[in-house]
C-alpha positions, 0 to 999 in steps of 0.5 A: 516531512520525510521523503516517503511522505513528501512523495506520497502527499502529491500522488494520493490525489490521483484517481484509480479507475484507470484508462491507459497504463502507459501514462503516469498518474494524473495531476492532483485532482485529476483522473488517472490510472493508478490506485498506488501511492508512491514512496521516495525512501532510500533502498534498504532504509526505513522510509520517512523521518518521523517517529517510529510506530509501536510494534503492536500496530496501534496506529489510529485511523483518521479522516471520515473513513472507517477503520476495521479491526484495529489492533486485532492482530495480537502478538508482537511483530517478528524481527525484521529481515534483510532486504530481498525483493518480493515476487508474489503476494497471497491474501487467503481471505480474498482468494487472491494470489498475484505476482508482483510488478516492480514499481519505480519513479516516474520522471516527475517523481511520482510512483509508477502504477501497475501496467497490468490491472490484474497484478499488484506492484511493489514500490522498489525504492521503499523497503522490501516486505519483511525488511524494516519499515512500511513496504508499499504494495499497490494495485488498481481497484477497477480498470476501464469499468472492470474489476482489478486486483485490489477490488475487494481490498476494503473487505479485509479485517483485522486479524487477516493474513497476507503472505509475500514470497521473496526472492531469497526463498522466504515467505513472510506472513503479515497480520492485518492491524486495521483497514482504513478508508480516507478521503483523498483530501484528508489523507494522513500521509505521515501516519500511514507511511511514517518510519517504523521500528518493525517490518510493516506492510501497506496495501493501498488502492482507491475507494469511496465514490467514483465519478464516471466522467472523470474516472476518479475515486475520492478516497484511498483504502489502506490495509495496515499490517505487520510481519508476524512470521517467516518461513 
């Protein structure tokens, strides 16, 4: 198991119906504030140590959740770019534009989650959007019972586009291959975060049933996408 996958395996059990942004994600099975899995790959290198995924984005969904639009983004992935920090994400199909917080690691090795529930966050130790590997952008689905930035993430479909504006002035376009929902107890960490031979993107939040007493969602929603353009 690569370092990215190992870090995520412990974190994906945390809840996403947040209460207090100052606290790190709660222990596995407990309520927490984030819907944002972490990563631990060295900066500028593809994360994880597993076999590369084909550039056609043909990952297979597993677990009890449904996958939508698998393989719908036809065409080959664009050549990966040099590393450059992302500044903004735009998802036209959701009418969503968000500046991006920078997420790092907490002292316990888990990933920080966005402090502002209206903003998404990019995991800085992993790949940047447009560089080779699975860049991770995460956001809350709800916060204290109110809607948060990625509330509608699960409605995305294969073929939808995602645009990420980077510090180097480039805007990178990603095309969605599929959207999957996985029970947290069955989350396929290696499949979702394994090494890639192209520039990929993973948008992650929580989904499934919500326990209002524990502030806990029992699933994760993952959008799989790959870079198909840059300008």
